[in-house]
C-alpha positions as CSV (number, residue, x, y, z in Angstrom):
1,M,-1.8,30.4,-3.2
2,K,0.6,28.0,-1.6
3,T,2.3,25.3,-3.8
4,H,4.3,22.3,-2.9
5,T,6.4,20.0,-5.1
6,L,6.9,16.3,-4.6
7,L,9.5,14.3,-6.4
8,M,9.1,10.6,-7.4
9,P,6.1,9.8,-5.2
10,L,5.8,6.1,-4.3
11,D,2.8,4.1,-3.1
12,M,4.3,1.1,-1.4
13,H,1.0,-0.8,-1.0
14,L,-1.5,-0.7,-3.9
15,H,-4.3,-2.9,-5.2
16,L,-4.8,-2.7,-8.9
17,R,-7.0,-5.8,-9.3
18,D,-7.3,-7.1,-12.9
19,G,-9.5,-7.0,-16.0
20,V,-11.8,-4.0,-16.3
21,M,-11.0,-2.8,-12.8
22,L,-7.3,-2.7,-13.6
23,E,-8.0,-0.7,-16.8
24,T,-10.0,1.8,-14.7
25,V,-7.8,2.3,-11.7
26,A,-4.2,1.8,-12.9
27,P,-4.0,5.1,-14.8
28,L,-5.2,7.0,-11.7
29,S,-2.0,5.9,-9.9
30,S,0.4,6.0,-12.8
31,Y,-0.6,9.7,-13.4
32,S,0.8,11.0,-10.2
33,F,3.1,8.3,-8.8
34,S,6.5,7.2,-10.0
35,G,5.9,3.6,-8.9
36,A,3.9,1.4,-6.6
37,L,4.2,-2.0,-4.9
38,V,1.4,-4.0,-6.4
39,M,-0.4,-6.6,-4.3
40,P,-0.6,-10.2,-5.5
41,N,-4.0,-11.3,-4.1
42,L,-5.7,-11.8,-7.4
43,V,-7.9,-14.8,-8.2
44,P,-5.9,-17.0,-8.6
45,P,-3.1,-15.4,-6.6
46,V,0.2,-14.5,-8.2
47,I,2.5,-17.4,-7.3
48,T,4.6,-18.1,-10.4
49,L,7.3,-16.3,-12.4
50,E,5.0,-16.5,-15.4
51,A,2.1,-14.9,-13.4
52,V,4.3,-12.1,-12.2
53,V,5.5,-11.3,-15.8
54,A,2.0,-11.5,-17.2
55,Y,0.5,-9.3,-14.6
56,K,3.1,-6.7,-15.0
57,H,2.5,-6.7,-18.7
58,R,-1.3,-6.2,-18.1
59,I,-0.5,-3.3,-15.8
60,N,1.8,-1.6,-18.3
61,H,-0.8,-2.0,-21.0
62,A,-3.5,-0.5,-18.7
63,I,-1.4,2.6,-18.1
64,G,-0.7,3.1,-21.8
65,K,3.0,2.2,-21.5
66,L,4.2,1.5,-25.0
67,D,5.7,-1.9,-25.7
68,D,8.2,-0.5,-28.3
69,P,10.8,1.8,-26.6
70,D,11.7,3.3,-30.0
71,E,8.2,4.7,-30.5
72,E,7.9,8.4,-30.1
73,A,5.6,10.5,-28.0
74,L,5.9,8.5,-24.8
75,M,3.2,9.5,-22.4
76,A,3.9,10.9,-18.9
77,D,2.2,7.8,-17.6
78,D,5.1,5.8,-18.9
79,C,7.2,7.1,-16.0
80,F,5.6,4.6,-13.6
81,E,7.1,1.4,-12.4
82,P,4.9,-1.4,-11.1
83,Y,7.0,-3.1,-8.4
84,M,5.8,-6.6,-8.3
85,S,5.2,-9.1,-5.5
86,L,4.4,-12.7,-5.0
87,F,1.7,-14.2,-2.8
88,Y,3.4,-16.0,0.1
89,Q,3.8,-19.8,0.0
90,N,6.7,-21.9,1.2
91,Y,8.8,-21.5,-1.9
92,T,12.1,-23.2,-2.7
93,R,15.4,-21.3,-2.8
94,A,15.9,-22.4,-6.4
95,F,12.5,-20.9,-7.4
96,L,13.2,-17.7,-5.5
97,S,16.6,-17.4,-7.2
98,T,14.8,-17.4,-10.6
99,V,12.1,-14.9,-9.7
100,K,14.1,-12.4,-7.5
101,D,14.9,-10.0,-10.3
102,E,11.2,-9.6,-11.2
103,I,9.9,-8.9,-7.7
104,V,10.8,-6.7,-4.7
105,A,8.6,-8.4,-2.1
106,I,6.6,-11.4,-1.1
107,K,3.2,-10.7,0.5
108,L,2.1,-12.8,3.5
109,Y,-1.6,-13.0,4.2
110,P,-3.0,-15.0,7.2
111,A,-5.6,-17.3,5.6
112,G,-9.0,-15.7,5.0
113,I,-8.2,-12.5,6.9
114,T,-8.9,-10.1,4.0
115,T,-9.9,-9.9,0.3
116,N,-8.8,-12.9,-1.7
117,S,-6.5,-14.3,1.1
118,E,-8.1,-17.8,1.3
119,G,-4.8,-19.4,0.2
120,G,-2.8,-17.6,2.8
121,V,-0.8,-18.9,5.8
122,K,-2.9,-21.1,8.1
123,S,-0.2,-21.7,10.8
124,F,3.0,-19.9,11.5
125,D,5.1,-23.0,11.7
126,L,8.7,-21.7,11.8
127,D,10.1,-25.1,10.8
128,A,8.0,-25.1,7.7
129,M,8.6,-21.5,6.9
130,R,12.3,-21.3,7.7
131,P,13.7,-22.4,4.3
132,T,11.7,-19.8,2.4
133,L,12.4,-16.9,4.9
134,E,16.1,-17.7,5.0
135,A,16.3,-17.7,1.2
136,M,14.4,-14.4,1.1
137,S,16.8,-13.0,3.6
138,D,19.8,-14.1,1.6
139,L,18.4,-12.9,-1.7
140,G,17.3,-9.5,-0.4
141,I,13.6,-10.1,-0.9
142,V,11.4,-8.1,1.5
143,L,8.7,-9.9,3.5
144,S,5.5,-7.8,3.4
145,V,2.9,-8.8,6.0
146,H,-0.8,-8.2,6.5
147,G,-0.6,-8.4,10.3
148,E,-3.9,-9.5,11.8
149,T,-5.2,-12.5,13.7
150,D,-8.8,-13.8,13.4
151,G,-9.6,-12.5,16.9
152,F,-11.9,-9.7,18.0
153,V,-11.7,-7.1,15.1
154,M,-10.3,-4.2,17.2
155,D,-7.6,-6.5,18.7
156,R,-6.5,-8.3,15.6
157,E,-3.4,-6.2,14.8
158,A,-2.3,-5.9,18.4
159,E,-2.6,-9.7,18.8
160,F,-0.3,-10.1,15.7
161,M,2.6,-8.3,17.4
162,S,3.9,-11.6,18.9
163,I,4.2,-13.0,15.4
164,Y,6.1,-10.0,14.1
165,E,8.4,-10.4,17.1
166,M,8.9,-14.1,16.4
167,L,9.7,-13.3,12.7
168,A,12.0,-10.4,13.6
169,V,14.0,-12.4,16.2
170,N,14.4,-15.6,14.1
171,F,15.3,-13.8,10.8
172,P,17.2,-10.7,11.9
173,K,18.6,-10.0,8.3
174,L,15.1,-10.3,6.7
175,K,13.4,-6.9,6.1
176,I,9.9,-7.2,7.3
177,V,7.3,-4.6,6.5
178,M,4.2,-4.3,8.7
179,E,1.6,-3.3,6.2
180,H,-1.0,-0.6,6.7
181,I,-0.4,-0.4,10.5
182,T,-3.3,1.0,12.5
183,T,-2.3,0.8,16.2
184,K,-0.1,2.4,18.8
185,A,1.2,-1.1,19.5
186,A,2.5,-1.5,16.0
187,V,4.2,2.0,16.2
188,E,5.9,0.9,19.4
189,M,7.1,-2.3,17.7
190,L,9.0,-0.3,15.2
191,E,11.5,0.7,17.8
192,R,12.2,-2.8,19.1
193,Y,13.6,-4.5,16.1
194,E,16.0,-3.1,13.5
195,N,14.5,-5.2,10.7
196,L,10.9,-4.1,11.2
197,F,9.4,-1.3,9.0
198,A,5.9,-0.2,8.2
199,T,3.5,1.4,5.7
200,I,0.8,3.8,6.7
201,T,-2.3,4.7,4.7
202,A,-3.8,8.1,4.2
203,H,-7.2,7.0,5.5
204,H,-5.8,5.6,8.7
205,L,-4.2,9.0,9.4
206,L,-7.6,10.7,8.9
207,I,-10.3,8.5,10.4
208,T,-11.1,6.4,13.4
209,L,-13.8,3.7,13.9
210,D,-16.2,6.4,14.9
211,D,-16.1,7.8,11.3
212,V,-16.9,4.4,9.9
213,A,-19.7,3.3,12.3
214,G,-20.3,6.0,14.9
215,G,-23.3,7.3,13.1
216,M,-24.8,6.0,9.9
217,L,-22.6,3.2,8.6
218,R,-20.2,4.5,5.9
219,P,-19.3,1.5,3.8
220,H,-16.8,3.4,1.7
221,L,-14.7,3.9,4.8
222,F,-14.8,0.2,5.8
223,C,-11.4,-1.5,5.3
224,K,-9.3,-4.2,6.9
225,P,-7.5,-3.6,9.1
226,I,-10.4,-1.5,10.4
227,A,-9.8,2.0,11.6
228,K,-9.1,2.1,15.3
229,R,-9.2,4.5,18.3
230,P,-8.2,8.2,18.5
231,E,-5.0,7.3,20.5
232,D,-4.0,4.9,17.7
233,R,-4.5,7.5,15.0
234,E,-2.4,9.9,17.1
235,A,0.5,7.4,17.3
236,L,0.3,7.0,13.5
237,L,0.2,10.7,12.9
238,H,3.3,11.3,15.1
239,V,5.6,9.0,13.1
240,A,4.1,9.9,9.7
241,L,4.3,13.7,10.2
242,E,7.9,13.3,11.5
243,A,8.7,11.1,8.6
244,H,10.2,8.5,10.9
245,P,12.8,6.7,8.7
246,K,11.2,3.3,9.2
247,V,7.7,4.3,7.9
248,M,6.6,5.1,4.4
249,F,3.4,5.7,2.5
250,G,1.3,2.8,1.3
251,S,-2.2,3.7,0.3
252,D,-3.8,0.3,0.5
253,S,-6.1,1.8,-2.0
254,A,-8.5,-1.1,-2.6
255,P,-11.1,-0.6,-5.3
256,H,-14.4,-2.5,-5.4
257,P,-17.4,-1.9,-7.6
258,Q,-20.2,0.1,-6.0
259,H,-22.5,-2.9,-5.8
260,K,-20.0,-4.8,-3.6
261,K,-19.5,-1.9,-1.2
262,E,-23.1,-0.9,-0.8
263,A,-24.3,-4.4,0.0
264,C,-24.9,-6.9,2.7
265,G,-21.5,-8.3,3.2
266,C,-19.8,-5.1,2.3
267,A,-16.4,-5.6,0.7
268,A,-13.4,-4.3,2.7
269,G,-11.4,-1.5,1.1
270,V,-11.0,2.3,0.8
271,F,-10.3,3.7,-2.6
272,T,-7.9,6.7,-2.3
273,A,-5.4,6.4,-5.2
274,P,-6.6,9.4,-7.2
275,I,-6.6,11.7,-4.1
276,A,-3.8,10.4,-2.0
277,L,-1.3,13.1,-2.7
278,Q,-3.8,15.8,-2.2
279,L,-5.0,14.4,1.1
280,L,-1.4,14.1,2.4
281,C,-0.5,17.6,1.4
282,E,-3.6,18.9,3.2
283,L,-2.8,16.9,6.3
284,F,0.9,17.7,6.5
285,D,0.2,21.4,5.8
286,K,-2.4,21.5,8.6
287,H,0.2,20.2,11.0
288,G,2.9,22.5,9.7
289,K,5.0,19.5,8.5
290,L,5.0,19.9,4.7
291,E,8.8,19.7,4.7
292,N,8.6,16.1,5.9
293,L,6.2,14.9,3.3
294,Q,8.9,14.1,0.7
295,A,10.5,11.6,3.0
296,F,7.2,10.0,3.9
297,I,6.0,9.8,0.3
298,S,9.2,8.7,-1.4
299,D,12.7,9.0,0.3
300,N,12.1,6.5,3.1
301,A,10.7,3.9,0.7
302,Q,13.7,4.3,-1.6
303,N,16.0,3.7,1.3
304,I,14.1,0.7,2.8
305,Y,13.6,-1.1,-0.5
306,G,16.7,0.2,-2.4
307,L,14.6,1.7,-5.2
308,C,15.7,4.2,-7.8
309,P,12.4,5.4,-9.3
310,E,12.2,7.3,-12.6
311,F,12.0,11.1,-12.2
312,K,8.5,12.6,-11.8
313,E,7.7,16.0,-10.4
314,V,4.2,16.6,-9.0
315,V,3.2,20.2,-8.1
316,L,0.3,20.7,-5.8
317,S,-1.5,23.8,-4.5
318,N,-3.8,24.6,-1.7
319,R,-6.7,25.1,-4.2
320,P,-9.8,23.2,-3.3
321,F,-10.5,20.0,-5.3
322,L,-13.9,18.5,-5.8
323,V,-13.6,14.7,-5.5
324,P,-15.6,13.0,-8.3
325,E,-18.6,11.0,-7.3
326,K,-17.1,8.0,-9.1
327,Y,-14.2,6.7,-11.0
328,G,-15.8,4.2,-13.4
329,D,-17.8,2.0,-11.0
330,V,-15.7,2.8,-8.0
331,I,-16.6,5.4,-5.3
332,P,-13.6,7.1,-3.8
333,M,-13.1,8.3,-0.2
334,F,-14.8,11.7,0.2
335,A,-16.8,11.4,-3.0
336,G,-18.6,14.6,-3.9
337,E,-16.7,16.5,-1.2
338,H,-14.1,19.3,-1.5
339,I,-10.6,18.6,-0.2
340,G,-8.1,21.4,0.4
341,W,-5.3,20.6,-2.1
342,T,-5.2,19.8,-5.9
343,I,-2.6,18.6,-8.3
344,E,-1.6,21.5,-10.6
345,S,0.9,19.7,-12.8
346,V,2.9,16.4,-13.3
347,N,6.2,16.5,-15.2
């Protein structure tokens, strides 16, 4: 049996939702990850310092993190840091100065482009955005971007490249993360600008649009941005497997209750949080690149974001794992199927 050890795994794009859903899914990430960048697209969105602090408290409660540091018997789940983000608005420098120690990023959504993004950016007016983006640059706050237009669904990310280019050129000291990239065009953009970085999901490394809709429609593989063409997946695989220093893992694990996925108007999101490390070990092992997984899953993110996560050691083996049919009311990717690797221990 082959084993592989990962240190301080990080998920740099995670949806934890709120309420009952938060209580269900947060422990599934805190078990095997040292930390995660938590998305702010709640209802209402996270746009104030008070909302950031309150949401982080709810996350810590959901993962069983004890409020009193003097209490004994801290759980392994306590070694998990929710890295918080704000929902993009045109904030003042004064406000950003007060909130900067509580967040690591501000997430920009084009208005209405994905789940709970109705309050996002309607127009990329540089004059209006400049004070906020310059303040973020000066304060070291990362700009995290869902990069899609409202054009034809297969072209939305490629069409957004001109906006990434505009932002990168006008704010050269601002770190900009192209979230959950899905196209060859986005991979190529990484090489053009020093301040552009990217997250890549496990599911976009594994599937194309044909897996989603080529036969019977598979709603639990439907996400935004939608999976693309084989040549796009190959471009993603190349930079991920080589652990390109400008890319890092972000699951974009996005839970929805079963009745919202298996419905007319299917909600967008693939739930992979409990199986992400197993899937990545299987994928990197298949391509003979297991030695690069540590950089993709943690080291690159630490360098890009300047993070120092708490120690966590996850040991996996190439022993088959049967993916549960459900976690609470959420159906995961590959539900009821065997995948090739399993988590043996977390320390």
